[in-house]
ZAVO-70374 format. One line per 10 residues: number of its first residue (from 1); their letters; for each residue y, x, z of N, C-alpha, C. Coordinates in steps of 0.2 Angstrom, whole numbers, plus 5000, padded with zeros to 4 digits. Each point is the difference from the previous one (the first is absolute). Layout:
N
NUM> a> Y,X,Z,Y,X,Z,Y,X,Z  ...
END
This chain:
110
1> xxxxxxxxxx> 4960,5099,5079,5005,4997,4995,4997,5003,4993  5000,4995,4996,4998,5002,4993,5005,5003,4996  4999,5003,4994,5005,5003,4996,5005,4995,4998  4999,4994,4999,5005,4995,4997,5004,4998,5006  4999,5002,5006,5004,4998,5006,4998,4994,5003  4995,4996,4998,4997,4994,5003,4996,5002,5006  5000,4996,5005,4996,5001,5006,4992,4999,4999  4998,4998,4994,4993,5000,4999,4997,4993,5002  5003,4996,5003,4997,4993,5002,5003,4995,4995  4995,4995,4998,5002,4995,4995,5003,4994,5004
11> xxxxxxxxxx> 5006,4997,4997,5002,4994,5003,4996,4994,4997  5000,4995,5004,4997,4994,4997,5002,4997,4994  4996,4997,4996,5003,4997,4994,5002,4993,5002  5007,5000,5002,5003,4994,5002,5008,5001,5000  5004,4996,4998,5007,5000,5000,5002,5000,5007  5005,5005,5001,5003,5000,5007,5007,4999,4999  5002,4993,4999,5007,4999,4998,5005,5002,5006  4998,5001,5006,5004,5002,5005,5003,5007,4999  4997,5003,4996,5002,5007,4998,5006,5001,4997  5002,4994,4997,5007,5000,4997,5005,4996,5004
21> xxxxxxxxxx> 5005,5004,5002,5005,4997,5005,5003,4994,4998  5002,4996,5005,5004,4994,4999,5006,5001,4995  5003,5006,5001,5006,5001,4997,4999,5002,4992  4994,5002,4999,4998,5002,4993,4996,4994,4997  4998,4995,5003,4996,4995,4998,5003,4996,4994  5007,4998,5000,5003,4997,4995,5000,5004,4993  5001,5007,5000,5000,5004,4994,4992,5000,4998  4996,5001,5004,4993,5000,4998,4998,4994,4997  5002,4994,5003,4998,4993,4997,5003,5000,4993  5006,5002,4999,5004,5000,4994,4996,5004,4994
31> xxxxxxxxxx> 4998,5006,5002,4996,5005,4996,4993,4997,4998  4997,4996,5005,4994,4997,4998,5001,4995,4995  5005,4996,5001,5001,4994,4995,5002,5003,4993  5004,5006,5000,5002,5003,4994,4993,5003,4996  4996,5003,5004,4994,5002,4997,4996,4995,4997  4999,4994,5004,4996,4995,4997,5003,4997,4994  5007,5000,4999,5003,4998,4994,5000,5005,4995  4999,5006,5001,4999,5005,4995,4993,5002,4998  4995,4997,5003,4994,5001,4998,4998,4997,4993  4999,5004,4995,4999,4997,4993,4993,5001,4998
41> xxxxxxxxxx> 4996,5003,5004,4993,5001,4998,4996,5003,5006  4993,4999,5000,4996,5003,5005,4993,5002,4997  4998,5005,5003,4993,5002,4998,4996,5002,5006  4994,4999,5000,4995,5002,5005,4999,5007,4999  4999,5004,5006,4998,5007,5000,4994,5000,5004  4996,5005,5000,4994,5001,5003,5001,5000,5008  5006,5002,5002,5001,5000,5007,5007,4997,5002  5002,4995,4996,5006,4996,5002,5003,4996,4994  5006,5001,4999,5004,4996,4995,5006,5003,4997  5001,4999,4994,5007,5003,4997,5004,4994,4998
51> xxxxxxxxxx> 5006,5001,5001,5005,4994,4998,5005,5003,4995  5001,4997,4995,5005,5002,4995,5007,4997,5002  5005,5004,5000,5006,4998,5003,5006,5000,4994  5003,4995,5000,5006,5000,4995,5006,5003,5004  5002,5006,4997,5005,5004,5003,5007,4996,4999  5000,4995,4996,5006,4996,4999,5001,4996,5006  4995,4998,5003,5000,4996,5006,5000,5004,5007  4997,5006,4999,5000,5004,5006,5000,5007,4998  5006,5003,5003,5001,5007,4998,4994,5005,5004  4999,5006,4997,4995,5004,5003,5002,5002,5007
61> xxxxxxxxxx> 5007,5001,5001,5002,5001,5007,4998,4995,5005  5001,4993,4998,4998,4995,5004,4992,4999,5001  4996,5002,4995,4993,5000,5000,4998,5006,5006  5003,5005,4999,4999,5006,5005,5002,4997,5007  5006,4997,5001,5002,4997,5006,4995,4995,5003  4997,4996,4996,4995,4995,5002,4994,5004,5003  4998,5005,4996,4994,5004,5002,5001,5003,5007  5007,5003,5001,5001,5003,5007,4999,4995,5005  5002,4993,4999,4999,4995,5005,4992,4999,5001  4997,4999,4994,4993,4998,5000,4995,5005,5003
71> xxxxxxxxxx> 5002,5006,5000,4996,5006,5003,5000,4999,5008  5006,4997,5002,5000,4999,5008,4995,4994,5002  5000,4995,4996,4996,4994,5002,4993,5001,4998  4998,5003,4994,4994,5001,4998,4998,5008,4998  5000,5004,5006,4999,5007,4999,4993,5002,4997  4996,4995,4999,4993,5002,4997,5000,5000,4992  5006,4998,4997,5001,4999,4993,5002,5007,4997  4997,5002,4994,5003,5005,4996,5004,4997,4995  5006,5003,4998,5005,4997,4995,5001,5006,4995  5000,4997,4994,5002,5005,4994,5004,4996,4995
81> xxxxxxxxxx> 5005,5003,4998,5005,4997,4995,4999,5004,4994  4998,4997,4994,4999,5003,4994,5005,4998,4995  5004,5004,4998,5006,4999,4995,4998,5003,4993  4999,4996,4995,4999,5002,4994,5006,5003,4996  5000,5004,4996,5005,5003,4996,5003,4995,4995  5006,5002,4998,5004,4996,4995,5001,4992,5002  5002,4999,5006,5001,4993,5003,4993,4996,4999  4995,5003,5001,4993,4997,5000,4999,4996,5007  4994,4998,5001,4999,4996,5006,5000,5004,5006  5002,4996,5005,4999,5003,5007,4995,4996,5004
91> xxxxxxxxxx> 4995,5003,5003,4995,4997,5004,5000,5003,5007  4999,4996,5005,4999,5002,5007,4993,4998,5002  4997,5006,5002,4993,4999,5002,4999,5000,5008  4996,4995,5002,4999,5000,5007,4992,5000,5001  4998,5006,5003,4993,5001,5001,4998,5002,5007  4994,5002,5001,4998,5002,5006,4992,5001,5001  4998,5001,5006,4993,5000,5002,4997,4994,5000  4993,5000,5001,4996,4994,5000,5003,4994,5004  5001,4994,4997,5002,4994,5003,5008,4999,4998  5003,5005,4997,5007,4999,4998,5000,4995,4994
101> xxxxxxxxxx> 4996,5001,4995,5000,4996,4994,4999,4993,5002  4996,4998,5005,4999,4993,5002,5006,4998,5003  5003,5004,5005,5006,4998,5003,5006,4998,4995  5000,5005,4995,5006,4999,4995,4998,4993,4996  4994,4999,4998,4998,4994,4996,5002,4994,5004  4999,5000,5007,5002,4994,5004,5008,5000,5000  5003,5006,5001,5008,5000,5000,5003,4998,4994  4997,5001,4994,5003,4998,4994,4997,4994,4997  4996,4996,5004,4998,4994,4999,4995,4999,4994  4995,5005,5000,4995,5000,4995,4995,4996,5002
END
C-alpha cells in the first residue's frame, strides 16, 4: 500500500458509469447539467482542462458533490477547485496522467 492509501494500480482511462448507483443517477445527472450550465470559461492545461464556474449557477457545495460522484466513475482524474479571494473566479481543474488530456478533450467536445 502506498502512503496515499491507493493500491498502486492504475484504473483504465474510461468512464465507468455503472459505478454510480441507479438511486444516485438522477442526482448525478442533475449536477452534470448544472455544471454544464455553470461553465463560463475554459482553459487548456498541460495535463488536462480547467473550467471556470459561475457560483451563481452552481454553489461550491454542489460542485464538490459533483466531484464526489465523478470520482466514482472516473477514478483516474485528479480534481482541484481554486477559489479566488474577494468573490473572484472559481475554477475546477480536471487533470491526470498521460492520455487524460485527450480523454477530456473528447469529453468536452474539443
